[in-house]
N, C-alpha and C positions, 0 to 999 in steps of 0.2 A: 569072042570066046577065048581065043588063045591069050589075049591080054589079061582076061580075068584069071586064066589058069596061071599065067606068069606071076600075077600079083599074089595068088594063093601060095605059089611055091616060095616066093620071096618072104611072105608072112610066116610060112612054116619054118623056113631057114632061120628067120629072126627069132622065132619062138624057141627053136632048138638051141640056138646060140645062147639065148637068155637062160634056158634050163641048164645047159652045160656050165654056164658061168656060176649059177646058183648052187650046183651040187659039187663044185670043185673047192677052190680056196674058201669061199664063204662058209661052206659046211665045216671046214676045219676051224675057221675063225669063230663060227657059232659054238662049236664044241669048247674052244678055249674060253669063249665068253661065258658059257655055262659054268665052266670050272671056276672062272673068276667070280661069277655071281655067288657060287657056293662058298668060295673063300671069303667074299665080302660079308655074307650072312654069318659065317662062323666068326669072322673078325668082330662084327658088331656084337655078337653074343659074348665073346671074350672081353670086349671093352665094357659091356654092361656088368659082367661078373667082376671085372677089376674095379669098377666104380662102387659096386656093392661092398667088395672087400675093403676098399679104402674107407668107406663110410663106417663099416664095422670096426676097423682098426682105430679110427678116430674116436669112436664111441668107447672102446675098451681103454684107450689111452686116457680119455677124460675120466672114466670111472677109477682107473688106477691112480691118477693124480688126486682125485677126491679122497680116495681111501688113504693115500699117503699123507694127505693133510690131516685126516681124522686120526691116523696113528700118531702123527707129530703132536696133535693136541692132547691125545691120551698120554703120551710120554711126558709132556709138560705137567699134566695133571698128576701123573704118577710121581713125578719129582716133588710136587707140592705135598702130596699125601705122605711121601717118605719124610719130608721135612716136618710135617705135622706129627708124624709118628715119632720122629726123633725128639721133638719138643715135648710130646706127651710122655715119652720114656723118661726124659729128664725130670718132668713134673712128677711122674710116678715114682722115680727114685727118691725125690723129696718126700712124697707122701708115704712111701714105704718106710723112710727113716722116722717120719712122724708116727706111722703105725707101730713101728718097733718100740718107740718111746711110750706110746699109749699102752701097748701090750705090757711093757715093763711096769708102768704105773698101775695098770690093772692088776698085774700079778702081786705087786706090793700091797695094793688095797685089799685084794682078796685075802692075802695073808693076815693083814690087820683085822679084817672082818672076821676071819676064821678064829683068830686068837681071841678077839673080843667075845665071840659067841661062846668059846670054851670057858673064858673067864666068868661070863654071866652064868653059865651052867654050873660051874664049880662054886661060885661065891654064894649061891643061894640068896640073892639079894632080897631084902624085905620089900613089901609093897608100900605104897604111899601111906596107907592107914597106920601101919606099924610104926613108920617113921614119925608120924604126927603124935601118936600116943606115947612114944618113948622120949619125946623132946622135953627139955627143961625150960619151959617158958616160951613166951611168944617169939622172942628174938631167935632162940634156938630152933623153933619150929620153922620160921621163915628161912633160916639158913639151910636147914636140912631139906626143905622142900625145893629151894632154888638149886641146891647141889644135885638133887635127884633129877630135876629138869635138864640141867646141863649134861648129865650123863646120858639121858635119853636123846637129847639133841645131837650129842656127839655120835651116838650109835646110829641115829637116823642119817646123819651126814655121811658116815662111812658107807652106809648102804646106798644112799643116793649117788655118791661118787663112783662106787663100783658099777651101779646101773648105768650111769652116764658114760663112763669110760667104755663099758661093754657095747652100748649102742653106737657110740662114736666110732669104735673100732669096726663094728659090722658095716656101718654106712661107708666108711672109707674103703673097706675091702670091696664092697659092691661097686663103688665108683671106679676103683682101679680096674676091676674085672670088666665093667661095661666099656670103659675107655679102650682097653686092649682089644676087646671083641669088635668094637665099632671100627677102629683103625684097621684091624686085620681083615675084616669083611670088605671094607672099601678097597683096600689094596688088592685083595684076591679078585674082586669084581673087575677092577681096572686091568689086571693082568689077563683075565679070561677074555675080556673084550679086545684088548690089544692083540692077543694071539689069534683071535677069530679074524680080525681085520687083516693082519699080516698074511694069514692063510688064504683069505679071499683075494688079497692083492697078488699073491704068488700064482693063484689059479688063473686070474685074469691075465696076468703077465704071460703065462704059458699059452693061453688061448690066443693072445695077441701075436705071439711069436709064430704060432701055427698059421694064423691068418696072413701074417707078413710073408711066410714061406710060400703060401698058396698064391699071394699077390705077385711075388717074384716069378713064380712059374707061369702065371697068367700073362704077365708083361713080356716074358720071354716068348710065349706062344704068339702074343700079339705082334711082336717084331718079326717072327717067322712068317706069319700070315701076310704082313705088309710086304715082306720080301717076295713071297709067292705071288701076290697080286701084281706087284711091280713087274715081275718076270713074265706073267701071263699077259699083261697089258703090252709089254714089249713084243711078245710073240704074236699077239693079235695084230698089232700095228705092222709088224714085219710081213705077216701073211697077206694083209690087205695091200701093203705097198707092192709086194711081189705080184699080186693079182693085177693091181693097177698098171704096173710096168709092162705086163704081158698083153694088155688090151691096146687097141689102136687109139689114136688120138681123136678119132671120130666119136661123136656122142654115142653112148650105148643105146640100144633099142629099148623102148619102154616095155615091150613084151605085151602079151595079150591082156586085155582088161579082165580083171578078176572081180566078178560081181559079189555083192554082199546083201544082207537083209536090210529092209527099210529103205530101199532105193539108193544105197550107197555102193561104192566100189572101193577096192583096196588102192591105197596111194602108190604102192610099189608091190611087186611080187617078190616074196621072200619069207623065210621063217621068222617067227617072233622070238627074239633072243632074250628079251627081258620084259616081263608082264607089268601091268598096271598094279600099283599098291605099294605097301611099305618096302623100302629098300635102303639099307645102310643108315637106318635110324631116321628116315624121313620119307615123305610120300614121293613115289615115282609117278608123276602126274600123267604119264602116257604109256605107250608101248614102244619098244625098240624093234625095228624090222631090219634084218640083215640084208644088205644089198651093196654091190660094188660102187666105188666112187664114180660119179658121173651118170648113174642110173637116173633116168627122167622120173620126176614125181608128178603124179596126176592129182587134180582136184577131185575129191571124193564125191562132190555134189555141186550143183549150181550155186553161185553166190557172188559176193563182192569182196575183193581184197581190202581188208581194213588195216593190215600191218604187213610190211615187208622191209625189215631192217635188222641189223645185228642187235641182239638182245641178250645181255648178260651171258650166262653159261649155255644158252640155246644157240649161240652163234647166229648164222644167217637164218632168220625166223620169219615165217609167213603165217598169217591167220586170215581165214576166209569166213565171212558171216553168211550163214545160210538162212537166216530169218528165224523168227520164233524163239530167239534167245539161244539158238544152236550155232556153234562155230567149230571149225577144225583148224588145227595148227600143225606146222611142219618145221622141224628144227634141224640144225647142224648141216644145212645145205651148203654145197660147195659154191653155188652161184644161183641167181634168180633167173627165171624165164619170164615171169610176169610180176610186176611190182604194184599195180593199181588197176582199178576198173573191175568190170564184171568178168566172171569166168564161167565156163560151162563144165559140166561133169566130164572128166577125162582129159581136160586141157592140161598140158605140161606147165607147171607153175615154178619149177626149179629142179635142181639136180642133187643127188645124194652126195654127202661129203662128211667132213669131220671138223667143222668149225665150232668154236665155243669149247665147252668142257666135255670131252669125249675121249675114248680109248681106241677108236677105230671107225672106219666109215660105216654109217648106218643111218636110217631115218628114225628120228624120234617123232612119233605121231600122237596128237592129242585130240580129244573131243571135249568141248566145254559147253555146259548148259548154264546159261546166265552167268558165265564167267567161272563156274565151278568145274574143276577137272572131273571127268567121268570115264569109266573104263571103256576104251574105244571098241573092245571086242563085243560089246553089246550092240554095236552099230555095224560091224563088219561081218 
């Protein structure tokens, strides 16, 4: 009976020591770890925003380059239209000279026609029958008739010439007017389009500058967060090192077994400092449990050790097969206690440490179903 009481006292003292250890420096380290996790989450958000901004800036730059190319094409086209306009102006000058000459001829012809009409009116010319009756024989008749026809032909020619000159003048004036209107309309359309493109280009350029300023601010914030995370990691490491230096060189007690649902137990006693799920842009495949360096790690259930070896960022890594496609894994161990064979629930299989990729002593614990990571809190 006294021996049992002695064992109970020793067990209680060990439990108290473990509890004191967990509420001291680890609590501070956990708080720093929480701060670091929050900074990491913000950093990931800032980086995503920076990627979006970079993509948007590239899109705006591409649109601006495209618009600049279109403006250049329009300027070239505008130069061609201006050249065509100059050629048309030169042609129009020639046609205007031709038009002036036509108008002068038309004026002279109109005067001749007018004069001829006055003469016809004043002369009171006889008709063809009177000319025939007054003729002195057949030869005189033919001559008089032919003379009369020539006068009529001449009058008709004057009228036709006046009519032709008038029509030609009207056609030339219409051609000149149409050519001017067509060139002017084309040039005005090119000018409007070019101005619209240049305005759009300036608008996009302003938006791109705003996005670039936002990206600069984002990158500056990213650098600040990276510095904060680095400082927090150093503080966590310092706290854990201070705690480790204050403990004895003897192995730390495993502490009382903490039961869980489904026939499992907790691998170590301590708070969860980082949960299962997305973290820093990728899946955090397990949970991080805060515990001092050297804390014994227990097998959460009976099984067989299928892996006990340094593994990438996991450091010293142990995996136990529990059957039925279910396995548990333990990472960042300072050293192994068991590396092969069967284990029973509660057996110490290793010790907490910070091997592999980590910022301080803790246990990274995983549950895998047919090799797929699953939230361990569903089993603990």
